[in-house]
N, C-alpha and C positions, 0 to 999 in steps of 0.2 A: 504493500500500500504506500509506504514511504517513497519507494522508488518511482511509483506511478505519479505521485504528487510532484516529486523533483523533476521528472520528465516533462510534465505539463507546464511547470514554471519555465523550464529551459526553452520549450517550444514557443511559449508566449513571448519570452524575451527576444528570441531570434526573429520572430515575426514582426515585431515592432521596431522600426528604425530608431537608431540612437537619437535622442532629443525630440522624439515625436510627442506632440502635445495633444491633450484631450480638450477640445474646444466645445463650447456650448453657444449656439446661435439661436436667438429668438427673433423671428421674422414675421412680417405681416402675411396673413394667409393668402392675400391676393397674389403674392409672388411664388407660391408653392411650386407650381409646375415648372417654373424657370430655375428656381434655386436647387431643387433636388438633383438634377443632372450636373449643375455647376459645382455643387458641393462635392459630389462623387468625383468629379474631375479634379478638383483641388486636392482631395484626399490622395488620389492616385499620383499626382505630381509632387506633392509636398511630403507625404508620409504622415501627416497629421490626421487625427480623427475628429470628426465634427458631429456633434449631436444636434440635430435640427428640431426646433420646437416652433410650431406655428400658432399664431394668436392674432386677434384683431389689434389694430393700432392703439385704440383707447385702452383695451384690456392689458396690452403689453406695457404701455406707459404706467398704468396703475400697479402692475406686478413689480416693475423695477422700483417704483417709488416705495413699495411696501417691503423692499429688501431682497427680492428674488435676484439671483446671480446669473449672469450670462456674460461670456467674454465679449460677444458682439451683439448689438441690437440693430435691427433693420426694420424701420417702420416709417409712417408718414412724417415728413420733415418737420412740421410744426410741433408734433408731440416729441420728436427726437430733440429738437431745440430746447424744449422745456426741461428735459432731463439733463441736457448739457448745462443749462443755466442753473439748475439745482445742484450741480457738481457731481452728479451720478455717472455721467458719461464724459469722455474726453473730447474736447474740441479739436485738438491736434489729430489729424488723420481722418476727420469726418469727411464722408464722400456722398454726393448724390449718386444714386444707382439707376433709377428709372423714373419715368413719369407716365401717368395713366389718366386717360380721359374717362368720362362717364359713359356707360352703356345701359341698355335696357334688356330685360328678359321677360317673357310671358309664359304662363302655364301652357304646356304643349296641348294641342288639340283644338285651340281656338284659331280663327282666321288670323293670318299674319297682318298686323296693323301697319299703317304708315306712320313713321316717327320723324319724317324728314323736315318738319317745320315746327315752329312754336304752336301753331294752330292745331296741327295734327297730334302733337303730344298732349295738348290740352284735352282733345277729344277722347283719346284713349284712356287718359287718367280719369276723366269724368265718367267714362263708360265702365271702367273696371270696378268690380264689386269690392276688391281689396287691393291694397298697395303696400309695398315694403321698401324701406330704405334705411340705412344704418345710422348708428350714433357716432360713427368714425368720421374720418376726413371726407369721404365721398358723401356721407349723409349730411354733413354741414353744407356742402355745395348744393345738394338737392333741396335742402330746407330753404336756402336762399332762392333757388330756382322756382320753388312753389310760390314764394311771395311775389317774385317777379312776374309769374304767369297768372297771378290773381287767384290761385287755388288753395292758399294756405288755410283759409277758413272752411273750405269745402271738404278737405280730405281727413280732418282730424279723427273722426269716428271710424274710418275704415283703414287707417294706417298702422302698420306694425313697424317698430323701430328696434331691431336687434342690435347687438354690439358690433357686428362685422358684416362686410359685404358677402362673405361666404355664407353667413346665416341668412342673408337676404335671398341668395340663390337657392338655399335649401328650402326656405319657405315657399318660394315659387314652384320648385320641383315637386314638393309634397302636396301642393294645392292649397296650402294655408294662406297664400297670397296669390292673386291672379296676375299681378304686374309688379315688377320690381326695377329699381334703378340702383346701380352700384358701379364699381370699377368695371370697365369693359371685360377684363379678364375673368371676372367671377362667374360669368354665365357660359364660359366655353366648356363644352363637354359634360354638362350637368344633366343627368337623367331627368326627364319630365319638364325640361325647360327649352323653349324656343329662344335661341339667342338672336336678338333683334339688332345687334351691332351698336356702334357708337351713336350718341346723340349728335344732332347736326351742329356744325361749327358755331352757329349763333347762340347755341345753348350750352356749349361745352365749357367745362371747368377741369383744370388739371391738378392732380395730386402728385407731388414729388415724394418719392421714397428714398430715404437716406440711411446710411449706416455709420455707427460709431463704436469705439471700443469702450468697454466698461472701465470706470476709474479704479476698480479693485481687481482687475484681471491679474492672474499670475502668469499669463501667456501673452505678453505684450507683442513680441515679435511675430508669433504665429497668427495672432488676431489681426495684426496690421496686414500680413500677407493675405489673409482670407479676404479682407475688404478690398485689397488691390486686385485680387482675382475676380471678385464680383463686379468690379467697376472697370475691368480691362476689356480689351478688344474681343477676347474670346467669349465674353458674356453677351455680346450684342445679339447674336442669333437667338439665344435662349429667351432673352427679354422680349424680342420682337415676336417670338412664337406665341406669346400669351397676350398679344395685342397692346403691349406697352412699348414705349420708346426708351432706348438707353440714353443716359445723360452723361456726356463726356466733357 
């Protein structure tokens, strides 16, 4: 038994490159499909290991404020700045990673609506029995858009406000909401959802996603390398594949 334990320890030591770090990255769920392959690529190139945790921007901000530890945080830029201002994340090395516009999704099985103008979007929102948008960065934009379109007083009783855009897509897919607005990436490939694509340019609002290293990380060099990888040229294709634009 003792020989077996010793052998297992030796195998583990040989498998892990010298100086390999164990990193924890908390990131906005909207970036999930881009980050998973990028992180695997980083692990293969660097020898470091990364534990990926996905959460909405608001929830992540609150988790870090409450003392949860992560070597790198990647969320909406406004929330990230508040954590930097509070001294929880480092300003040095902060990087913008991607920007995302608003998109719409509808419960599958309904006729595909026109959302190409303000008037068309007003019609579909008024006609929908239920609506969902988040309490995160995209939801703040949608809230302002509803006021701009003169719909704020009409939608209150039929609106759901979950914490993240991923939850908006889930509500639409499950039929708990008939129509949803969130980051355009949230509706891609979700069962039960017809992805209606981005809102028209005249109604568009952009969210910047940015990354920073935690002030208490014990893996400064590896964390910086991870952010460099996520903001480098090799990340562009993955970011564009989810309907976002890389920020260089």
